[in-house]
C-alpha positions as CSV (number, residue, x, y, z in Angstrom):
1,M,12.9,12.5,14.3
2,H,9.3,11.6,14.8
3,K,6.7,13.4,16.8
4,A,4.5,11.3,18.9
5,L,0.8,11.4,18.5
6,S,-0.5,14.2,20.8
7,L,-4.0,15.4,21.8
8,I,-4.6,18.6,20.0
9,T,-8.0,20.1,19.2
10,I,-8.8,19.8,15.4
11,T,-12.3,20.2,14.2
12,P,-13.0,18.0,11.2
13,M,-14.0,19.9,8.1
14,S,-15.8,18.9,5.0
15,G,-13.3,18.2,2.3
16,K,-10.6,16.7,4.5
17,V,-9.0,13.6,3.1
18,L,-7.7,10.6,5.1
19,V,-5.4,8.4,2.9
20,T,-4.5,5.0,4.3
21,D,-2.6,1.9,3.2
22,L,-4.3,-1.5,3.7
23,D,-1.9,-4.4,4.7
24,G,-0.1,-3.5,7.9
25,T,-2.0,-0.3,8.3
26,L,-5.8,-0.3,8.1
27,F,-5.8,-4.1,8.5
28,F,-3.6,-3.9,11.6
29,P,-3.9,-5.9,13.8
30,K,-5.0,-8.6,11.4
31,S,-8.3,-10.4,12.0
32,H,-8.8,-13.2,9.4
33,V,-12.5,-13.0,9.9
34,R,-13.4,-9.3,10.5
35,M,-10.7,-8.0,8.0
36,I,-10.6,-4.5,9.5
37,P,-10.4,-4.0,13.3
38,K,-13.7,-2.8,14.8
39,S,-12.1,0.4,16.2
40,N,-10.8,1.3,12.8
41,V,-14.2,0.8,11.1
42,E,-16.0,2.9,13.8
43,F,-13.4,5.8,13.3
44,L,-13.8,5.7,9.5
45,K,-17.6,5.7,9.7
46,K,-17.5,8.8,11.9
47,W,-15.0,10.5,9.6
48,V,-17.2,10.0,6.5
49,H,-20.4,11.0,8.5
50,D,-18.7,14.3,9.2
51,G,-18.4,15.0,5.5
52,N,-14.8,13.9,4.9
53,R,-13.3,11.6,2.3
54,I,-11.4,8.3,2.6
55,V,-8.9,7.1,0.1
56,L,-7.5,3.6,0.2
57,N,-4.0,3.8,-1.3
58,S,-2.6,0.3,-1.8
59,S,-0.5,-2.0,-3.8
60,R,-3.5,-4.2,-4.1
61,G,-5.9,-4.1,-7.1
62,E,-9.5,-3.3,-7.8
63,Y,-10.8,-6.7,-6.8
64,F,-9.9,-6.1,-3.1
65,A,-11.4,-2.6,-3.1
66,K,-14.7,-4.0,-4.2
67,K,-14.4,-6.7,-1.5
68,I,-13.9,-4.1,1.2
69,F,-16.9,-2.0,0.1
70,K,-19.1,-5.0,-0.1
71,K,-18.2,-6.0,3.5
72,F,-18.4,-2.6,5.1
73,G,-20.4,-0.3,2.8
74,I,-18.2,2.7,3.7
75,P,-17.8,5.1,0.7
76,F,-14.2,5.6,-0.3
77,D,-12.0,6.3,-3.4
78,F,-9.2,4.0,-4.4
79,I,-5.7,4.3,-5.6
80,G,-4.4,0.8,-6.5
81,C,-1.3,-0.9,-7.7
82,D,0.9,1.8,-6.2
83,G,-0.6,4.7,-8.1
84,C,-1.1,3.0,-11.4
85,Y,-4.8,3.0,-11.1
86,V,-7.0,5.7,-9.6
87,R,-10.8,5.6,-9.1
88,C,-12.7,8.6,-7.8
89,D,-16.5,8.7,-7.2
90,D,-16.9,5.4,-9.1
91,K,-15.1,6.7,-12.1
92,V,-11.6,5.6,-13.3
93,I,-9.5,8.7,-13.8
94,K,-6.1,7.2,-14.4
95,E,-4.6,3.9,-15.6
96,S,-0.9,3.2,-16.3
97,T,0.8,0.0,-17.4
98,F,4.3,-1.2,-18.4
99,E,5.5,-0.8,-22.0
100,P,6.0,-4.5,-23.0
101,E,9.5,-4.4,-24.6
102,P,11.4,-2.5,-21.9
103,F,9.7,-4.5,-19.2
104,K,10.5,-7.8,-20.8
105,K,14.2,-6.8,-20.9
106,L,14.1,-5.9,-17.2
107,L,12.6,-9.3,-16.3
108,T,15.3,-11.1,-18.3
109,T,18.0,-9.2,-16.4
110,L,16.4,-9.9,-13.0
111,K,16.2,-13.6,-13.8
112,R,19.7,-13.8,-15.1
113,D,21.4,-11.8,-12.3
114,F,19.4,-12.6,-9.2
115,N,17.5,-15.8,-10.0
116,P,14.3,-14.9,-8.0
117,S,11.9,-17.7,-7.3
118,V,8.7,-15.8,-7.6
119,F,7.3,-13.1,-9.8
120,I,3.8,-11.7,-9.1
121,G,2.5,-9.4,-11.8
122,S,-0.7,-7.4,-11.4
123,S,-3.3,-5.9,-13.6
124,K,-5.8,-3.5,-12.1
125,D,-8.1,-6.4,-11.3
126,R,-5.9,-9.3,-9.9
127,P,-2.4,-10.7,-9.5
128,I,-0.9,-13.2,-11.9
129,L,1.7,-15.6,-10.5
130,Q,4.8,-16.8,-12.4
131,A,6.8,-18.9,-10.1
132,K,9.2,-21.8,-10.8
133,A,9.3,-22.5,-7.0
134,Y,5.6,-23.3,-7.1
135,N,5.8,-25.6,-10.1
136,T,6.7,-28.5,-7.9
137,F,4.7,-30.7,-5.7
138,F,6.0,-29.1,-2.5
139,G,5.6,-25.7,-3.9
140,T,2.0,-26.4,-4.9
141,V,1.2,-27.8,-1.4
142,F,2.9,-24.7,0.3
143,Y,0.9,-22.3,-1.9
144,G,-2.4,-24.1,-1.2
145,I,-1.8,-24.0,2.6
146,Y,-0.8,-20.3,2.4
147,M,-3.9,-19.4,0.4
148,A,-6.2,-21.4,2.8
149,T,-4.9,-19.6,5.8
150,Q,-5.5,-16.1,4.4
151,L,-9.3,-16.4,4.7
152,V,-10.8,-12.9,4.3
153,Y,-7.5,-11.5,3.0
154,R,-7.3,-14.0,0.2
155,E,-7.1,-12.5,-3.3
156,P,-7.7,-14.7,-6.4
157,C,-4.4,-15.3,-8.2
158,I,-4.0,-16.7,-11.7
159,R,-1.1,-19.3,-11.7
160,S,-0.2,-19.5,-15.3
161,D,3.1,-18.6,-17.1
162,T,1.3,-18.3,-20.4
163,F,-1.3,-15.9,-19.0
164,F,1.5,-14.0,-17.2
165,Y,3.5,-13.3,-20.4
166,N,0.3,-12.7,-22.5
167,E,-0.7,-9.9,-20.1
168,I,2.8,-8.3,-20.5
169,E,2.5,-8.5,-24.3
170,K,-0.9,-6.9,-24.3
171,G,0.3,-4.1,-22.1
172,N,-2.1,-5.0,-19.2
173,M,0.6,-5.4,-16.5
174,C,0.9,-2.4,-14.1
175,K,2.9,-3.7,-11.2
176,M,5.3,-6.5,-10.4
177,M,6.5,-8.0,-7.2
178,V,9.8,-10.0,-7.2
179,C,10.6,-12.3,-4.3
180,V,14.3,-12.2,-3.5
181,G,14.1,-14.8,-0.8
182,L,12.6,-15.5,2.7
183,S,15.6,-15.1,5.0
184,R,16.7,-12.0,6.8
185,K,19.8,-11.9,4.7
186,R,17.6,-11.9,1.6
187,Q,15.5,-9.1,3.1
188,R,18.6,-7.0,3.4
189,L,19.6,-7.9,-0.1
190,A,16.2,-6.8,-1.4
191,Y,16.6,-3.4,0.3
192,H,20.1,-3.0,-1.3
193,L,18.8,-4.1,-4.8
194,T,16.0,-1.6,-4.6
195,Q,18.5,1.2,-4.4
196,V,20.8,-0.2,-7.1
197,L,18.0,-1.1,-9.6
198,G,16.5,2.4,-9.2
199,K,19.7,3.9,-10.6
200,Q,20.2,1.4,-13.3
201,Y,16.7,1.5,-14.7
202,P,15.3,5.0,-14.4
203,E,12.3,4.1,-16.6
204,F,10.9,2.1,-13.7
205,Q,10.3,2.7,-10.0
206,F,11.4,0.3,-7.3
207,F,10.1,-0.1,-3.7
208,W,11.3,-2.3,-0.9
209,L,8.8,-4.6,0.9
210,N,10.8,-6.8,3.2
211,Q,11.9,-9.8,1.0
212,F,10.1,-8.4,-2.0
213,I,11.0,-5.7,-4.6
214,E,8.0,-4.0,-6.0
215,I,8.2,-2.5,-9.5
216,T,5.9,0.1,-11.2
217,P,6.2,2.2,-14.4
218,K,8.1,5.5,-14.0
219,G,5.9,8.1,-12.4
220,C,3.7,5.6,-10.7
221,D,3.8,5.6,-6.9
222,K,1.5,6.3,-4.0
223,A,2.4,10.0,-3.9
224,T,1.9,10.7,-7.6
225,G,-1.3,8.8,-7.7
226,L,-2.6,10.8,-4.7
227,A,-1.4,14.1,-6.2
228,F,-3.3,13.2,-9.4
229,Y,-6.4,12.5,-7.4
230,L,-6.2,15.7,-5.4
231,D,-5.6,17.8,-8.5
232,Y,-8.6,16.2,-10.1
233,L,-10.8,17.2,-7.2
234,G,-9.1,20.5,-6.5
235,I,-8.3,19.6,-2.9
236,P,-5.4,21.4,-1.3
237,K,-2.4,19.4,0.1
238,E,-2.9,20.8,3.7
239,N,-6.3,19.0,3.8
240,V,-4.7,15.6,3.5
241,M,-3.5,13.1,6.1
242,V,-1.6,10.0,5.0
243,I,-1.0,6.7,6.9
244,G,1.2,3.7,5.9
245,D,3.8,1.2,7.1
246,S,6.1,0.0,4.3
247,G,8.6,0.9,1.7
248,N,6.0,1.8,-1.0
249,D,4.5,4.4,1.4
250,I,7.8,6.4,1.6
251,P,7.0,8.6,-1.5
252,M,3.7,9.4,0.2
253,F,5.3,10.3,3.5
254,D,7.9,12.5,1.8
255,A,5.3,14.3,-0.3
256,F,2.8,14.9,2.5
257,Y,5.3,15.0,5.4
258,E,3.5,17.5,7.6
259,Q,0.5,15.2,8.2
260,S,2.2,11.8,7.7
261,Y,1.7,8.9,10.1
262,C,3.7,5.7,10.1
263,M,2.8,2.6,12.0
264,A,4.8,1.7,15.1
265,H,5.7,-1.8,13.9
266,S,7.2,-0.4,10.6
267,P,11.0,-0.9,9.9
268,K,13.1,2.0,11.0
269,E,14.1,2.7,7.4
270,V,10.4,3.5,6.7
271,K,9.7,5.4,10.0
272,V,12.4,8.0,9.4
273,H,10.4,9.4,6.4
274,A,7.2,10.1,8.4
275,K,6.6,12.9,10.9
276,N,4.4,11.0,13.3
277,V,4.2,7.4,14.6
278,I,0.9,5.7,15.7
279,S,0.1,2.1,16.8
280,R,-3.3,1.9,15.0
281,V,-5.3,3.9,12.5
282,S,-8.0,4.4,15.2
283,D,-5.4,6.3,17.3
284,L,-6.2,9.3,15.1
285,K,-9.7,9.4,16.7
286,E,-8.1,10.9,19.8
287,L,-6.4,13.5,17.7
288,L,-9.4,14.5,15.6
289,Y,-12.2,13.9,18.2
290,P,-10.7,14.6,21.7
291,S,-13.3,13.9,24.4
292,A,-14.2,16.5,27.0
293,D,-12.4,14.7,29.8
294,S,-9.2,14.0,27.8
295,E,-6.0,14.7,29.6
296,H,-3.9,17.8,28.8
297,P,-1.9,17.1,25.6
298,Q,1.4,17.5,27.4
299,K,0.4,14.8,29.9
300,K,-1.3,12.4,27.5
301,G,1.2,12.4,24.6
302,K,3.9,9.8,24.6
303,K,7.0,9.6,22.6
304,K,7.0,6.6,20.2
305,R,10.3,5.4,18.9
């Protein structure tokens, strides 16, 4: 059961931490030019101005974190690749990658049993694509059109099988996305496989992202990355608010349930793990900075399902 966002008086305090996912959360609704909606940017600037911290907790890598800072100049810390990489006050405090041999065995099994068309590996800096579906004329055209339409959300991707496997051998790979398929049937299959693979391969962690399965080393998820960050700074758990929208945000919702916020457009399988539901990140401005003429909470709050 989720509690709707309600207007309650909370005075922001120095040392509070707002932790937000990017795609589907801070970037929602998408603007292929602005990147982050204006209302979200204004809220974040006020939050930082009042002496609080922002942490971007994403499956994306360091390249995109630098891109966001360059565009907006808002100070933030960064947890990337689902907790594999943590940067605090411009200092890298954690990096985790796959052990080459166990990971190669997992890839062999996935290819043999499920025949996925796309593998997208990630180092802390950028994704590396290994995709038989794109090694065709039509695949190349599709990939080119997709990348062109991403505009400000575009992230450089290396398309090279050789580079892909070299990064695995060197122990530089920290996250993998496996595309099970594009249909709704394949989306349901991806959800099922995430549960099955998690039991079969306890040395890895598996997350469901629609038609994708996301894989990280054991002990690397958004919750453990955030816990490491908070312990490093000595910030108590009760000073933290977390916001997300997808399967890889579930560990974060479970670990920080009391101040967890899930996006309204999220799948029901994700929403059930969060205590509150909001439509946009900027909705939190009402909660944290209620205006003098705001309606009474019991009249203003609305149940979100």
